[in-house]
C-alpha positions as CSV (number, residue, x, y, z in Angstrom):
1,M,0.0,0.0,0.0
2,S,1.3,3.5,-0.9
3,I,2.2,5.9,1.8
4,L,-0.2,8.4,0.3
5,N,-3.3,6.2,0.1
6,T,-6.4,7.6,1.7
7,H,-10.1,7.2,1.5
8,I,-13.5,8.9,1.6
9,G,-15.8,6.2,3.1
10,N,-15.5,3.3,0.7
11,L,-13.8,5.5,-2.0
12,Q,-10.1,4.7,-2.3
13,F,-7.6,7.3,-3.5
14,K,-3.9,6.7,-4.4
15,N,-3.2,10.1,-2.9
16,P,-5.3,12.8,-1.3
17,V,-4.8,15.4,-4.1
18,L,-7.7,16.1,-6.4
19,L,-8.4,18.9,-9.0
20,A,-11.3,21.1,-8.0
21,S,-14.3,21.6,-10.2
22,G,-14.1,24.4,-12.7
23,T,-10.4,24.9,-12.4
24,C,-9.1,22.4,-14.9
25,G,-11.4,22.8,-17.9
26,I,-14.2,20.4,-18.4
27,A,-12.1,17.2,-18.0
28,A,-8.5,18.4,-17.4
29,K,-7.3,18.0,-21.0
30,E,-5.4,21.2,-20.6
31,L,-3.2,19.7,-18.0
32,T,-2.1,16.6,-19.9
33,P,1.1,18.2,-21.3
34,Y,2.3,18.6,-17.7
35,F,1.6,15.2,-16.1
36,N,-0.4,12.0,-16.3
37,L,-4.0,12.5,-15.0
38,S,-3.8,9.0,-13.5
39,D,-1.1,10.3,-11.1
40,L,-3.7,12.4,-9.3
41,G,-5.9,11.2,-6.5
42,G,-8.8,12.3,-8.6
43,I,-10.4,14.9,-10.9
44,V,-13.6,16.7,-10.3
45,T,-15.3,17.7,-13.5
46,K,-16.8,21.1,-14.4
47,S,-20.3,21.5,-12.9
48,L,-22.6,19.8,-15.4
49,G,-26.3,20.5,-15.8
50,I,-29.0,18.5,-17.7
51,K,-28.6,21.0,-20.5
52,P,-25.8,23.4,-21.6
53,W,-25.5,26.6,-19.6
54,V,-24.3,29.8,-21.3
55,G,-22.9,31.4,-18.3
56,N,-22.6,35.1,-17.3
57,P,-21.7,38.1,-19.4
58,T,-18.0,39.1,-19.6
59,P,-15.8,40.1,-17.9
60,R,-16.0,37.1,-15.7
61,V,-12.7,37.1,-13.8
62,V,-10.9,39.8,-11.8
63,E,-7.4,39.2,-10.4
64,I,-7.0,40.5,-6.9
65,P,-3.1,41.0,-6.8
66,G,-1.4,38.8,-4.2
67,C,-4.7,37.4,-2.9
68,G,-6.5,35.4,-5.5
69,L,-9.4,35.6,-8.0
70,L,-12.9,37.0,-8.1
71,N,-15.0,35.1,-10.7
72,S,-18.5,35.2,-12.0
73,I,-18.4,32.4,-14.6
74,G,-22.0,31.5,-14.1
75,L,-21.5,27.7,-14.4
76,Q,-21.0,27.7,-18.1
77,N,-20.9,24.1,-19.2
78,P,-21.8,21.9,-22.2
79,G,-24.3,19.7,-20.3
80,I,-24.1,16.1,-19.0
81,E,-24.9,14.5,-22.4
82,H,-21.9,16.2,-24.1
83,F,-19.6,15.3,-21.2
84,T,-20.5,11.6,-21.1
85,K,-20.2,11.2,-24.9
86,N,-17.2,13.4,-25.6
87,E,-15.2,13.8,-22.4
88,L,-15.7,10.8,-20.2
89,P,-14.2,8.4,-22.8
90,F,-11.0,10.5,-22.8
91,L,-10.8,10.3,-19.0
92,K,-11.3,6.5,-19.1
93,E,-8.4,6.3,-21.5
94,Q,-6.3,8.3,-19.1
95,N,-7.2,6.0,-16.2
96,A,-8.3,9.1,-14.3
97,N,-10.2,8.8,-11.0
98,V,-13.3,10.8,-12.0
99,I,-15.9,12.6,-9.8
100,I,-18.7,14.2,-11.7
101,N,-19.9,17.6,-10.3
102,V,-23.6,18.0,-10.7
103,V,-25.6,21.2,-10.8
104,G,-29.2,22.2,-11.4
105,E,-31.6,25.1,-11.3
106,S,-34.1,22.9,-9.4
107,L,-34.3,19.6,-7.5
108,D,-35.8,18.0,-10.6
109,E,-32.8,19.1,-12.7
110,Y,-30.3,17.6,-10.2
111,I,-32.3,14.4,-10.3
112,E,-32.3,14.4,-14.1
113,V,-28.5,14.7,-14.3
114,V,-28.0,11.9,-11.7
115,N,-30.4,9.6,-13.5
116,Y,-28.6,10.3,-16.8
117,T,-25.2,9.3,-15.3
118,K,-26.6,5.9,-14.3
119,N,-26.3,4.8,-17.9
120,Y,-22.5,5.3,-17.8
121,S,-19.4,4.0,-16.0
122,G,-16.0,5.4,-15.6
123,F,-16.6,7.7,-12.6
124,V,-16.4,6.9,-8.9
125,A,-18.6,9.5,-7.2
126,L,-20.9,12.5,-7.6
127,E,-20.2,15.9,-6.2
128,L,-23.4,18.0,-5.7
129,N,-22.7,21.7,-6.3
130,L,-25.0,23.3,-3.8
131,S,-23.0,26.4,-3.5
132,C,-22.4,28.5,-6.6
133,P,-22.7,32.2,-5.8
134,N,-22.7,33.3,-9.4
135,V,-26.2,32.3,-10.6
136,D,-29.6,33.3,-9.4
137,G,-30.6,31.0,-6.6
138,G,-27.2,29.3,-6.6
139,L,-26.9,29.4,-2.9
140,D,-30.4,28.4,-2.0
141,F,-29.7,24.7,-1.3
142,S,-26.5,25.4,0.7
143,Q,-27.9,28.1,2.9
144,D,-31.1,26.4,4.0
145,P,-30.7,23.1,6.0
146,K,-34.2,21.9,5.0
147,K,-33.5,22.4,1.3
148,A,-30.1,20.8,1.6
149,Y,-31.6,17.8,3.3
150,T,-34.3,17.4,0.7
151,L,-31.9,17.6,-2.2
152,V,-29.3,15.2,-0.8
153,N,-31.9,12.8,0.4
154,E,-33.6,12.6,-3.0
155,I,-30.3,12.1,-4.8
156,K,-29.2,9.4,-2.4
157,K,-32.3,7.4,-3.3
158,I,-31.3,7.2,-6.9
159,A,-27.5,7.4,-6.9
160,T,-25.5,4.3,-7.7
161,V,-22.1,5.8,-6.5
162,P,-21.1,7.8,-3.4
163,V,-22.5,11.3,-3.1
164,L,-20.3,14.2,-1.9
165,V,-21.8,17.6,-1.2
166,K,-19.9,20.9,-1.9
167,L,-21.0,23.6,0.5
168,S,-20.8,27.4,0.6
169,P,-18.9,29.3,3.3
170,N,-21.5,32.1,3.0
171,V,-23.5,31.0,6.0
172,T,-23.8,31.8,9.7
173,D,-23.0,28.3,10.9
174,I,-21.6,25.7,8.5
175,T,-22.3,22.8,10.8
176,D,-26.0,23.4,10.5
177,I,-25.8,22.7,6.8
178,V,-23.3,19.8,7.3
179,K,-25.7,18.1,9.7
180,A,-28.6,18.4,7.3
181,C,-26.4,16.7,4.5
182,V,-25.1,14.0,6.9
183,D,-28.6,13.2,8.1
184,A,-29.7,12.9,4.5
185,G,-27.0,10.3,3.8
186,S,-24.2,12.3,2.3
187,D,-21.0,10.2,1.9
188,G,-18.7,13.2,2.3
189,I,-18.6,16.9,2.6
190,V,-16.6,19.3,0.4
191,L,-15.5,22.5,2.2
192,I,-15.5,25.2,0.9
193,N,-16.7,26.8,-2.3
194,T,-15.9,30.5,-3.0
195,V,-16.5,33.4,-0.6
196,L,-18.7,36.3,-1.8
197,G,-16.7,39.3,-2.9
198,L,-16.7,42.5,-4.9
199,A,-14.3,44.5,-6.9
200,I,-14.7,48.1,-8.1
201,N,-13.2,49.7,-11.2
202,K,-11.9,53.2,-10.3
203,W,-12.2,54.4,-13.9
204,T,-15.8,53.3,-14.6
205,K,-16.7,53.9,-10.9
206,K,-18.8,50.7,-11.1
207,P,-18.4,47.1,-10.0
208,T,-15.9,45.3,-12.3
209,L,-18.1,42.2,-12.7
210,P,-21.4,42.7,-14.6
211,R,-23.3,40.9,-11.7
212,A,-21.3,43.0,-9.2
213,V,-20.7,40.2,-6.7
214,G,-18.6,37.2,-7.5
215,G,-16.9,34.2,-5.9
216,Y,-13.6,34.9,-4.3
217,S,-10.9,32.1,-4.3
218,G,-7.2,31.8,-3.7
219,P,-4.7,32.1,-0.8
220,A,-6.7,34.6,1.1
221,I,-9.6,32.2,1.8
222,K,-7.5,29.5,3.3
223,P,-8.0,30.5,6.9
224,I,-11.8,30.5,6.3
225,A,-11.7,27.1,4.8
226,L,-9.6,25.7,7.6
227,R,-11.8,27.2,10.2
228,M,-14.9,25.6,8.7
229,I,-13.2,22.2,8.4
230,W,-12.0,22.5,12.0
231,Q,-15.6,23.2,13.2
232,T,-17.0,20.4,11.0
233,Y,-14.5,17.8,12.1
234,K,-14.9,18.7,15.8
235,K,-18.6,18.2,15.6
236,F,-18.7,15.3,13.1
237,P,-15.3,13.5,13.5
238,N,-16.5,10.4,11.5
239,V,-17.8,12.4,8.5
240,P,-15.3,12.3,5.6
241,I,-14.2,15.8,4.5
242,I,-12.6,17.1,1.3
243,G,-10.8,20.4,1.9
244,V,-10.6,23.1,-0.7
245,G,-9.8,26.8,-0.6
246,G,-6.4,28.5,-1.1
247,I,-4.3,25.3,-1.4
248,H,-1.2,26.2,-3.4
249,N,1.6,23.9,-2.0
250,A,2.2,20.9,0.1
251,D,2.4,22.9,3.3
252,D,-1.2,24.2,2.7
253,A,-2.4,20.6,2.0
254,I,-0.8,19.4,5.2
255,E,-2.6,22.0,7.2
256,F,-5.9,20.9,5.8
257,L,-5.2,17.2,6.6
258,L,-4.2,18.1,10.1
259,C,-7.4,20.1,10.5
260,G,-9.5,17.0,9.6
261,A,-9.7,16.7,5.8
262,N,-9.3,13.3,4.3
263,C,-8.4,14.7,0.9
264,V,-7.8,18.2,-0.7
265,Q,-8.8,19.8,-3.9
266,V,-6.5,22.2,-5.8
267,G,-8.3,25.0,-7.5
268,T,-7.0,28.5,-8.2
269,A,-3.4,27.3,-8.0
270,N,-3.9,25.5,-11.3
271,F,-4.2,28.8,-13.1
272,I,-0.8,30.0,-11.8
273,N,1.1,26.7,-11.9
274,P,-0.4,23.8,-13.9
275,K,2.0,21.5,-12.1
276,A,0.8,22.6,-8.6
277,S,-1.1,19.3,-7.9
278,I,1.8,17.1,-8.8
279,E,4.2,19.2,-6.8
280,I,1.9,18.9,-3.8
281,I,1.8,15.1,-4.1
282,S,5.6,15.1,-4.2
283,G,5.7,17.4,-1.2
284,L,3.3,15.2,0.8
285,K,5.5,12.1,0.1
286,D,8.6,14.0,1.3
287,Y,6.8,15.1,4.4
288,C,5.8,11.5,5.2
289,E,9.4,10.4,4.8
290,K,10.8,13.2,6.9
291,T,8.4,12.6,9.7
292,K,8.6,8.8,9.4
293,L,4.9,8.4,8.8
294,S,3.8,5.0,7.5
295,S,0.7,6.6,5.9
296,I,-0.4,10.2,5.3
297,S,-3.8,9.2,6.9
298,E,-2.1,9.2,10.3
299,I,-2.1,13.0,10.4
300,I,-5.8,13.5,9.6
301,G,-7.4,15.5,12.4
302,Q,-4.2,15.4,14.4
303,A,-4.3,19.2,15.1
304,H,-7.3,18.6,17.3
305,E,-5.3,16.3,19.6
306,K,-2.7,19.1,20.1
307,T,-5.2,21.8,21.1
308,L,-4.7,23.0,24.7
309,A,-7.6,22.3,27.0
310,G,-7.5,25.8,28.3
311,A,-7.2,27.6,25.0
312,I,-8.9,31.0,24.7
313,H,-12.0,30.9,22.5
């Protein structure tokens, strides 16, 4: 068994490093000149709806120097039919570990996508995107525990593979939403999606993005992601967590694992360094060797064991 092997419930990963949805094209073809997709722990596809989505007007991306990106893509995607017929065969050829990210404008649309995927093989799990801030109603399911429960519960009734749920940080208490998803049968929680943000153009004197508010990602949101993973692991220590948000190197990934994540997803870093994920895998292996770990899984949640009983809250 590899030193980097880990798992999310019954899902096995050769290493804990995955590519985050929406940051590696539709099916990571853009990254194949840099490494073999089979070397990754997994790939999460672009969010896919039952029909193609056009997305938001341009400009869609604003760089926040030294901090990250503000985006308002609007979930542009070619739809699940295009993906299964044109992209999934490629990923099978690459021996990639594929997780399909699912999105819908209603409960019925989520159900339609999941039902459609049941006719295909070559993927190991579904990731429900409950948390896109860049479309009307995109946060409804991830900000209301009852709606989150209903969606996850209905999807679990029909899904033939494990179901992961990607949640928004734009809530008062993330554990309320996590509990709803866990009670509904979620096989794992993905924390976090982007943080709501705004950029202003000093020349036009208007918001830079046409929709004004966008999703903020990159190094600056890492402490927010870590805090929410910390809270979730502390309250639900047996619930598998995939951490995402500001992970750019192996040190970042290690912090997420120590905080309670079983795996991590690399997102914005892919735009800056297409080899980021592979370098993180190498860094994790080096860390295990230097600290004499027999498995990277040994450090998952370990930061909680080191917390002082009398720490100030």
